[in-house]
NUBASE-133742 format. One line per 4 residues: their letters; for each residue x, y, z of N, C-alpha, C. Coordinates in steps of 0.05 Angstrom, whole numbers, plus 5000, padded with zeros to 4 digits. Atoms other than C-alpha are relative to their C-alpha. Layout:
BEGIN
A> X Y Z X Y Z X Y Z ~ ...
END
This chain:
BEGIN
SFSG> 5000 4987 4971 4058 8043 0490 5014 5024 4995 ~ 4993 4976 4999 4074 8110 0507 5034 5001 4997 ~ 4968 5001 5004 4152 8097 0520 5010 4987 4975 ~ 4990 5009 5026 4155 8056 0457 5003 5017 4980
LVNS> 5002 4980 5019 4134 8110 0416 5023 5019 4999 ~ 4981 4979 4995 4180 8161 0448 5028 4982 4992 ~ 4975 5015 5004 4238 8106 0445 5006 4996 4969 ~ 4998 5003 5031 4224 8094 0367 5010 5025 4988
FIFS> 4985 4973 5011 4240 8170 0357 5029 5003 5009 ~ 4970 5000 4991 4303 8167 0400 5017 4979 4988 ~ 4982 5023 5016 4330 8101 0368 5002 5009 4971 ~ 4999 4991 5026 4314 8135 0302 5019 5023 4994
GSSA> 4981 4979 5001 4364 8191 0316 4988 5028 5011 ~ 5009 4974 4991 4319 8247 0344 5015 5009 5027 ~ 4984 4990 4976 4359 8290 0395 4982 5008 5020 ~ 5019 4995 4979 4294 8303 0436 4978 4994 4987
VVSS> 5026 5007 5009 4223 8283 0438 4980 5013 5020 ~ 5023 4990 4980 4167 8327 0472 4975 4980 4994 ~ 5027 5016 5000 4106 8282 0487 4984 5006 5023 ~ 5019 4996 4977 4046 8283 0530 4990 4971 5012
HWYV> 5008 5027 4990 4025 8228 0579 4972 4996 5002 ~ 5031 5002 5004 3948 8239 0570 4991 5022 4982 ~ 5013 4979 5018 3902 8275 0525 4996 5028 5014 ~ 4998 4967 4991 3908 8352 0534 4979 5016 4981
ETLS> 5019 4979 5016 3859 8408 0514 5018 5015 4979 ~ 4986 4991 5022 3874 8432 0445 5012 5027 4999 ~ 4990 4973 4999 3880 8508 0456 5028 5005 5016 ~ 4979 4998 4984 3930 8502 0511 5024 4987 4990
TEKI> 4978 5010 5017 3971 8453 0471 5011 5013 4980 ~ 4995 4983 5021 3968 8498 0413 5023 5020 5009 ~ 4984 4979 4985 3997 8555 0458 5029 4988 5010 ~ 4978 5010 4989 4049 8512 0490 5021 4994 4978
TTKF> 4982 5011 5019 4075 8479 0427 5010 5022 4981 ~ 4990 4975 5016 4079 8548 0387 5019 5011 5011 ~ 4978 4988 4984 4117 8580 0442 5025 4982 5001 ~ 4979 5019 5000 4163 8519 0448 5014 5008 4977
FEYF> 4981 4995 5024 4186 8525 0376 5009 5025 4992 ~ 4991 4972 5001 4192 8598 0381 5025 5003 5017 ~ 4974 5002 4983 4240 8588 0439 5023 4983 4988 ~ 4980 5020 5011 4275 8529 0410 5010 5009 4973
IKNN> 4988 4996 5025 4283 8553 0337 5006 5029 4997 ~ 4994 4972 5005 4278 8630 0338 5021 5010 5019 ~ 4980 4992 4978 4317 8639 0404 5020 4981 5006 ~ 4978 5020 5000 4360 8580 0398 5006 4989 5030
INAA> 4999 5008 4970 4341 8557 0470 4999 4968 4999 ~ 5000 5032 5003 4355 8482 0487 4969 4996 5003 ~ 5029 5011 5000 4291 8436 0483 4989 5002 5027 ~ 5010 5002 4977 4285 8427 0557 4989 5027 5012
KSLR> 5006 4976 4989 4288 8500 0577 4976 5015 4980 ~ 5018 4992 5017 4243 8515 0517 4975 4991 5011 ~ 5027 5009 4993 4186 8470 0538 4995 5013 5031 ~ 5007 4989 4976 4193 8498 0609 4994 5029 4999
NSIN> 5009 4969 5004 4189 8573 0586 4973 5000 4987 ~ 5027 4995 5012 4129 8557 0543 4980 4991 5019 ~ 5018 5008 4976 4094 8523 0602 4997 5025 5021 ~ 5004 4975 4984 4111 8585 0644 4989 5021 4991
DLRK> 5017 4979 5014 4085 8631 0594 4972 4996 4998 ~ 5030 5003 4998 4019 8595 0589 4991 5005 5023 ~ 5012 4991 4974 4009 8598 0664 5000 5029 5007 ~ 4998 4970 4994 4032 8672 0666 4979 5011 4986
NYSK> 5010 4983 5021 3994 8696 0609 4969 4995 4998 ~ 5028 5014 5003 3929 8652 0611 4989 4988 5027 ~ 5008 5009 4972 3902 8647 0683 4979 4970 4997 ~ 5017 5024 5003 3847 8596 0659 5017 4972 4997
YDHP> 4983 5024 5004 3902 8547 0640 5024 4993 5021 ~ 4984 5004 4978 3940 8551 0706 5000 4971 5013 ~ 4999 5029 4988 3919 8482 0729 5017 4981 4986 ~ 4981 5018 5012 3965 8425 0717 4986 4982 4981
IFWG> 5015 5015 5019 3912 8388 0675 5007 5008 4971 ~ 4995 4987 5029 3930 8436 0617 5028 5001 4990 ~ 4971 4998 5003 4004 8431 0621 5018 4979 5010 ~ 4987 5020 4979 4025 8376 0671 5009 4973 4981
AFSI> 4995 5026 5012 4023 8321 0616 5026 5001 4983 ~ 4974 4997 5018 4085 8348 0576 5025 4991 5014 ~ 4970 5006 4992 4151 8318 0582 5019 4999 4976 ~ 4980 5000 5021 4215 8316 0543 5019 4982 5008
TINQ> 4981 5024 4997 4262 8257 0531 5020 5009 4984 ~ 4977 4992 5010 4331 8278 0513 5018 4975 4991 ~ 4984 5018 5013 4374 8231 0467 5029 5001 5011 ~ 4973 4998 4994 4438 8221 0509 5022 4985 4985
RI> 4980 5015 5022 4470 8177 0452 5012 5020 4979 ~ 4990 4984 5020 4479 8238 0407 5019 5016 5008
END
């Protein structure tokens, strides 16, 4: 199940897990994940803000991806035990 997979990563020691709740279109996902890692690694922004910023960038820069079907599936689970 979805929560089981996320929990597996959390219980294994991941500090955060970005996942989607449904199948998403490939190009919008590529843009979101590329920007996510740019914010997270290059700019040292926390995971939650990195995801929010990458989704906002997608919506701002690519009007064809403004509908929630392209970005609404993504969520982040933060490991509170670390």
